[in-house]
C-alpha positions as a printed Julia matrix, in Angstrom:
191×3 Matrix{Float64}:
 -83.07  116.04  18.81
 -82.11  118.6   21.45
 -78.73  120.36  20.99
 -78.17  120.3   24.87
 -78.18  116.55  24.41
 -75.5   116.53  22.13
 -73.41  118.57  24.03
 -74.06  116.54  27.18
 -72.87  113.38  25.16
 -69.97  114.96  23.88
 -68.81  115.52  27.52
 -69.65  112.31  28.79
 -67.58  110.78  26.26
 -64.68  113.08  26.92
 -65.03  112.57  30.69
 -65.08  108.86  30.27
 -61.85  108.43  28.24
 -60.22  105.6   26.81
 -63.05  103.43  29.02
 -65.7   104.79  26.47
 -69.6   104.3   27.53
 -71.75  101.45  26.18
 -75.22  102.4   24.6
 -77.21  101.0   27.8
 -75.06  103.47  29.76
 -75.38  106.26  27.44
 -79.75  105.82  27.66
 -79.94  105.42  31.09
 -77.57  108.5   31.99
 -79.56  110.85  29.34
 -83.1   109.08  30.19
 -83.51  108.28  26.4
 -84.32  105.37  24.06
 -81.54  103.7   22.85
 -82.86  104.63  19.46
 -82.39  108.46  20.6
 -79.0   107.04  21.37
 -78.02  106.21  18.45
 -79.58  109.52  16.48
 -77.47  111.38  18.98
 -74.14  109.34  18.43
 -75.02  109.81  14.71
 -75.45  113.59  14.73
 -72.1   114.09  16.82
 -70.5   111.71  14.06
 -70.92  113.71  11.52
 -70.03  116.87  13.27
 -67.03  115.23  13.52
 -66.5   114.22  10.01
 -65.89  118.12   9.56
 -61.89  118.59   8.21
 -61.83  121.35  10.96
 -62.47  118.81  13.59
 -59.98  116.9   15.31
 -61.7   113.83  16.89
 -64.27  111.18  16.16
 -66.76  108.36  17.7
 -65.77  105.15  17.45
 -67.44  102.03  18.5
 -64.4    99.55  20.21
 -64.74   96.94  22.02
 -68.22   97.5   23.27
 -68.38  100.92  23.83
 -68.65  104.16  22.06
 -65.24  106.54  22.59
 -63.54  109.53  21.41
 -60.6   109.29  19.4
 -58.73  111.36  17.32
 -58.6   111.34  13.5
 -55.93  109.02  11.92
 -54.84  111.87   9.17
 -53.61  113.91  11.93
 -51.72  111.12  13.22
 -48.16  112.35  12.03
 -48.9   115.56  14.48
 -49.6   113.48  17.31
 -46.47  111.65  17.16
 -44.82  114.9   16.92
 -46.3   115.88  20.37
 -45.52  112.5   22.08
 -41.79  112.24  20.72
 -41.0   115.79  21.71
 -41.58  115.39  25.12
 -39.59  118.76  26.08
 -41.5   120.99  23.53
 -42.84  122.37  26.9
 -40.35  122.13  30.0
 -43.33  123.56  31.92
 -45.52  121.06  34.02
 -49.19  122.19  34.2
 -51.6   122.03  37.12
 -52.75  118.43  35.89
 -49.7   117.41  35.26
 -48.12  118.35  38.88
 -51.19  117.09  40.8
 -51.05  113.36  39.0
 -47.0   113.53  39.16
 -47.54  114.12  42.78
 -50.3   111.66  43.61
 -47.76  109.26  41.95
 -44.87  110.4   43.85
 -46.63  109.86  47.48
 -48.62  106.9   46.85
 -46.56  104.6   44.19
 -47.08  102.01  42.84
 -50.16  102.94  42.31
 -52.31  102.27  39.29
 -54.16  104.48  37.05
 -57.86  103.6   38.23
 -56.43  104.49  41.87
 -54.98  107.88  40.48
 -58.22  108.57  38.74
 -60.29  107.76  42.06
 -58.28  109.72  43.91
 -58.45  112.72  41.31
 -62.02  112.15  40.46
 -60.95  112.5   36.69
 -59.32  110.35  33.87
 -55.91  110.5   34.08
 -55.18  108.25  31.2
 -53.38  111.39  29.02
 -51.89  112.81  31.71
 -49.99  109.82  32.69
 -49.12  109.35  29.32
 -47.69  112.76  29.05
 -45.93  112.06  32.15
 -44.37  108.73  30.86
 -42.95  111.01  27.77
 -41.5   113.31  29.5
 -39.71  110.64  31.7
 -40.99  111.56  35.06
 -43.51  108.46  35.17
 -42.79  104.7   34.41
 -44.34  101.39  34.69
 -43.02   99.8   37.78
 -45.09   96.41  37.82
 -48.57   94.95  37.62
 -50.99   94.98  39.79
 -52.6    92.02  41.73
 -56.04   93.38  41.14
 -58.33   91.84  38.54
 -57.51   92.64  35.0
 -53.46   92.97  36.32
 -53.56   96.86  35.5
 -49.97   98.47  35.24
 -48.43   99.94  38.39
 -46.81  103.86  38.0
 -43.68  105.18  40.14
 -41.58  108.01  39.66
 -38.4   108.04  37.64
 -34.66  108.69  38.17
 -35.38  112.01  36.09
 -38.11  112.96  38.55
 -35.45  112.69  41.39
 -32.96  115.02  39.55
 -35.93  117.57  38.16
 -36.81  118.37  41.49
 -33.59  118.12  43.48
 -34.42  115.01  45.33
 -31.85  112.66  46.34
 -34.3   110.15  46.65
 -37.96  109.62  47.14
 -37.79  109.46  51.26
 -36.82  113.35  50.4
 -39.86  114.07  49.48
 -42.01  117.11  52.07
 -43.74  114.94  54.39
 -47.42  115.44  54.57
 -49.55  114.81  57.44
 -53.1   114.99  57.13
 -54.78  113.51  60.28
 -57.91  115.39  61.69
 -56.33  115.82  65.3
 -53.64  118.34  63.25
 -56.29  120.31  62.48
 -57.26  122.83  65.42
 -57.6   126.56  65.95
 -53.65  126.9   66.22
 -53.66  125.0   63.16
 -56.62  125.88  60.57
 -58.21  123.84  57.76
 -56.44  124.27  54.81
 -59.5   125.1   53.08
 -60.74  127.59  55.43
 -60.43  131.23  53.61
 -58.94  133.61  55.35
 -61.29  136.09  53.75
 -64.67  136.82  55.23
 -67.93  137.15  53.16
 -69.36  140.62  54.3
 -73.39  140.36  54.49
């Protein structure tokens, strides 16, 4: 079996996060048969059985998902119950925090759509740090959670209220020669 496909499968499962992937979806994406997908899943699962690996593949619901190993649970609990173990906010935490602060109330799926990446872990981390909380349920199908920022968020950033956030105006009419596009580099390539 192709080792590159094994790596691609691992990456697909990682990117899909909590939603996981169905057997049919994997076969379609990789353009291989279901039997070949099963063989890849079996090979990957065998690699994860090694004691030096921290994840495994599980079939939950109707999808294959990457999950952590049960025998490492005490370490994950320490991580989640000690939110101040690192007071720094990584770029991904800051990105999701900004999206929630400016767009609240917002669902995880809406955050994912804006970022182009799954945000489950990041949102859980922000909740454990006390910067984000569930603020209700959406009226969308499935009634997903809505998220917003907390009073601790305001304290952390020295804001009296959410209205004190800096204003951001992304209207296209504001982009001109006098106000260049923020994505235009001041550096030019030499030919």
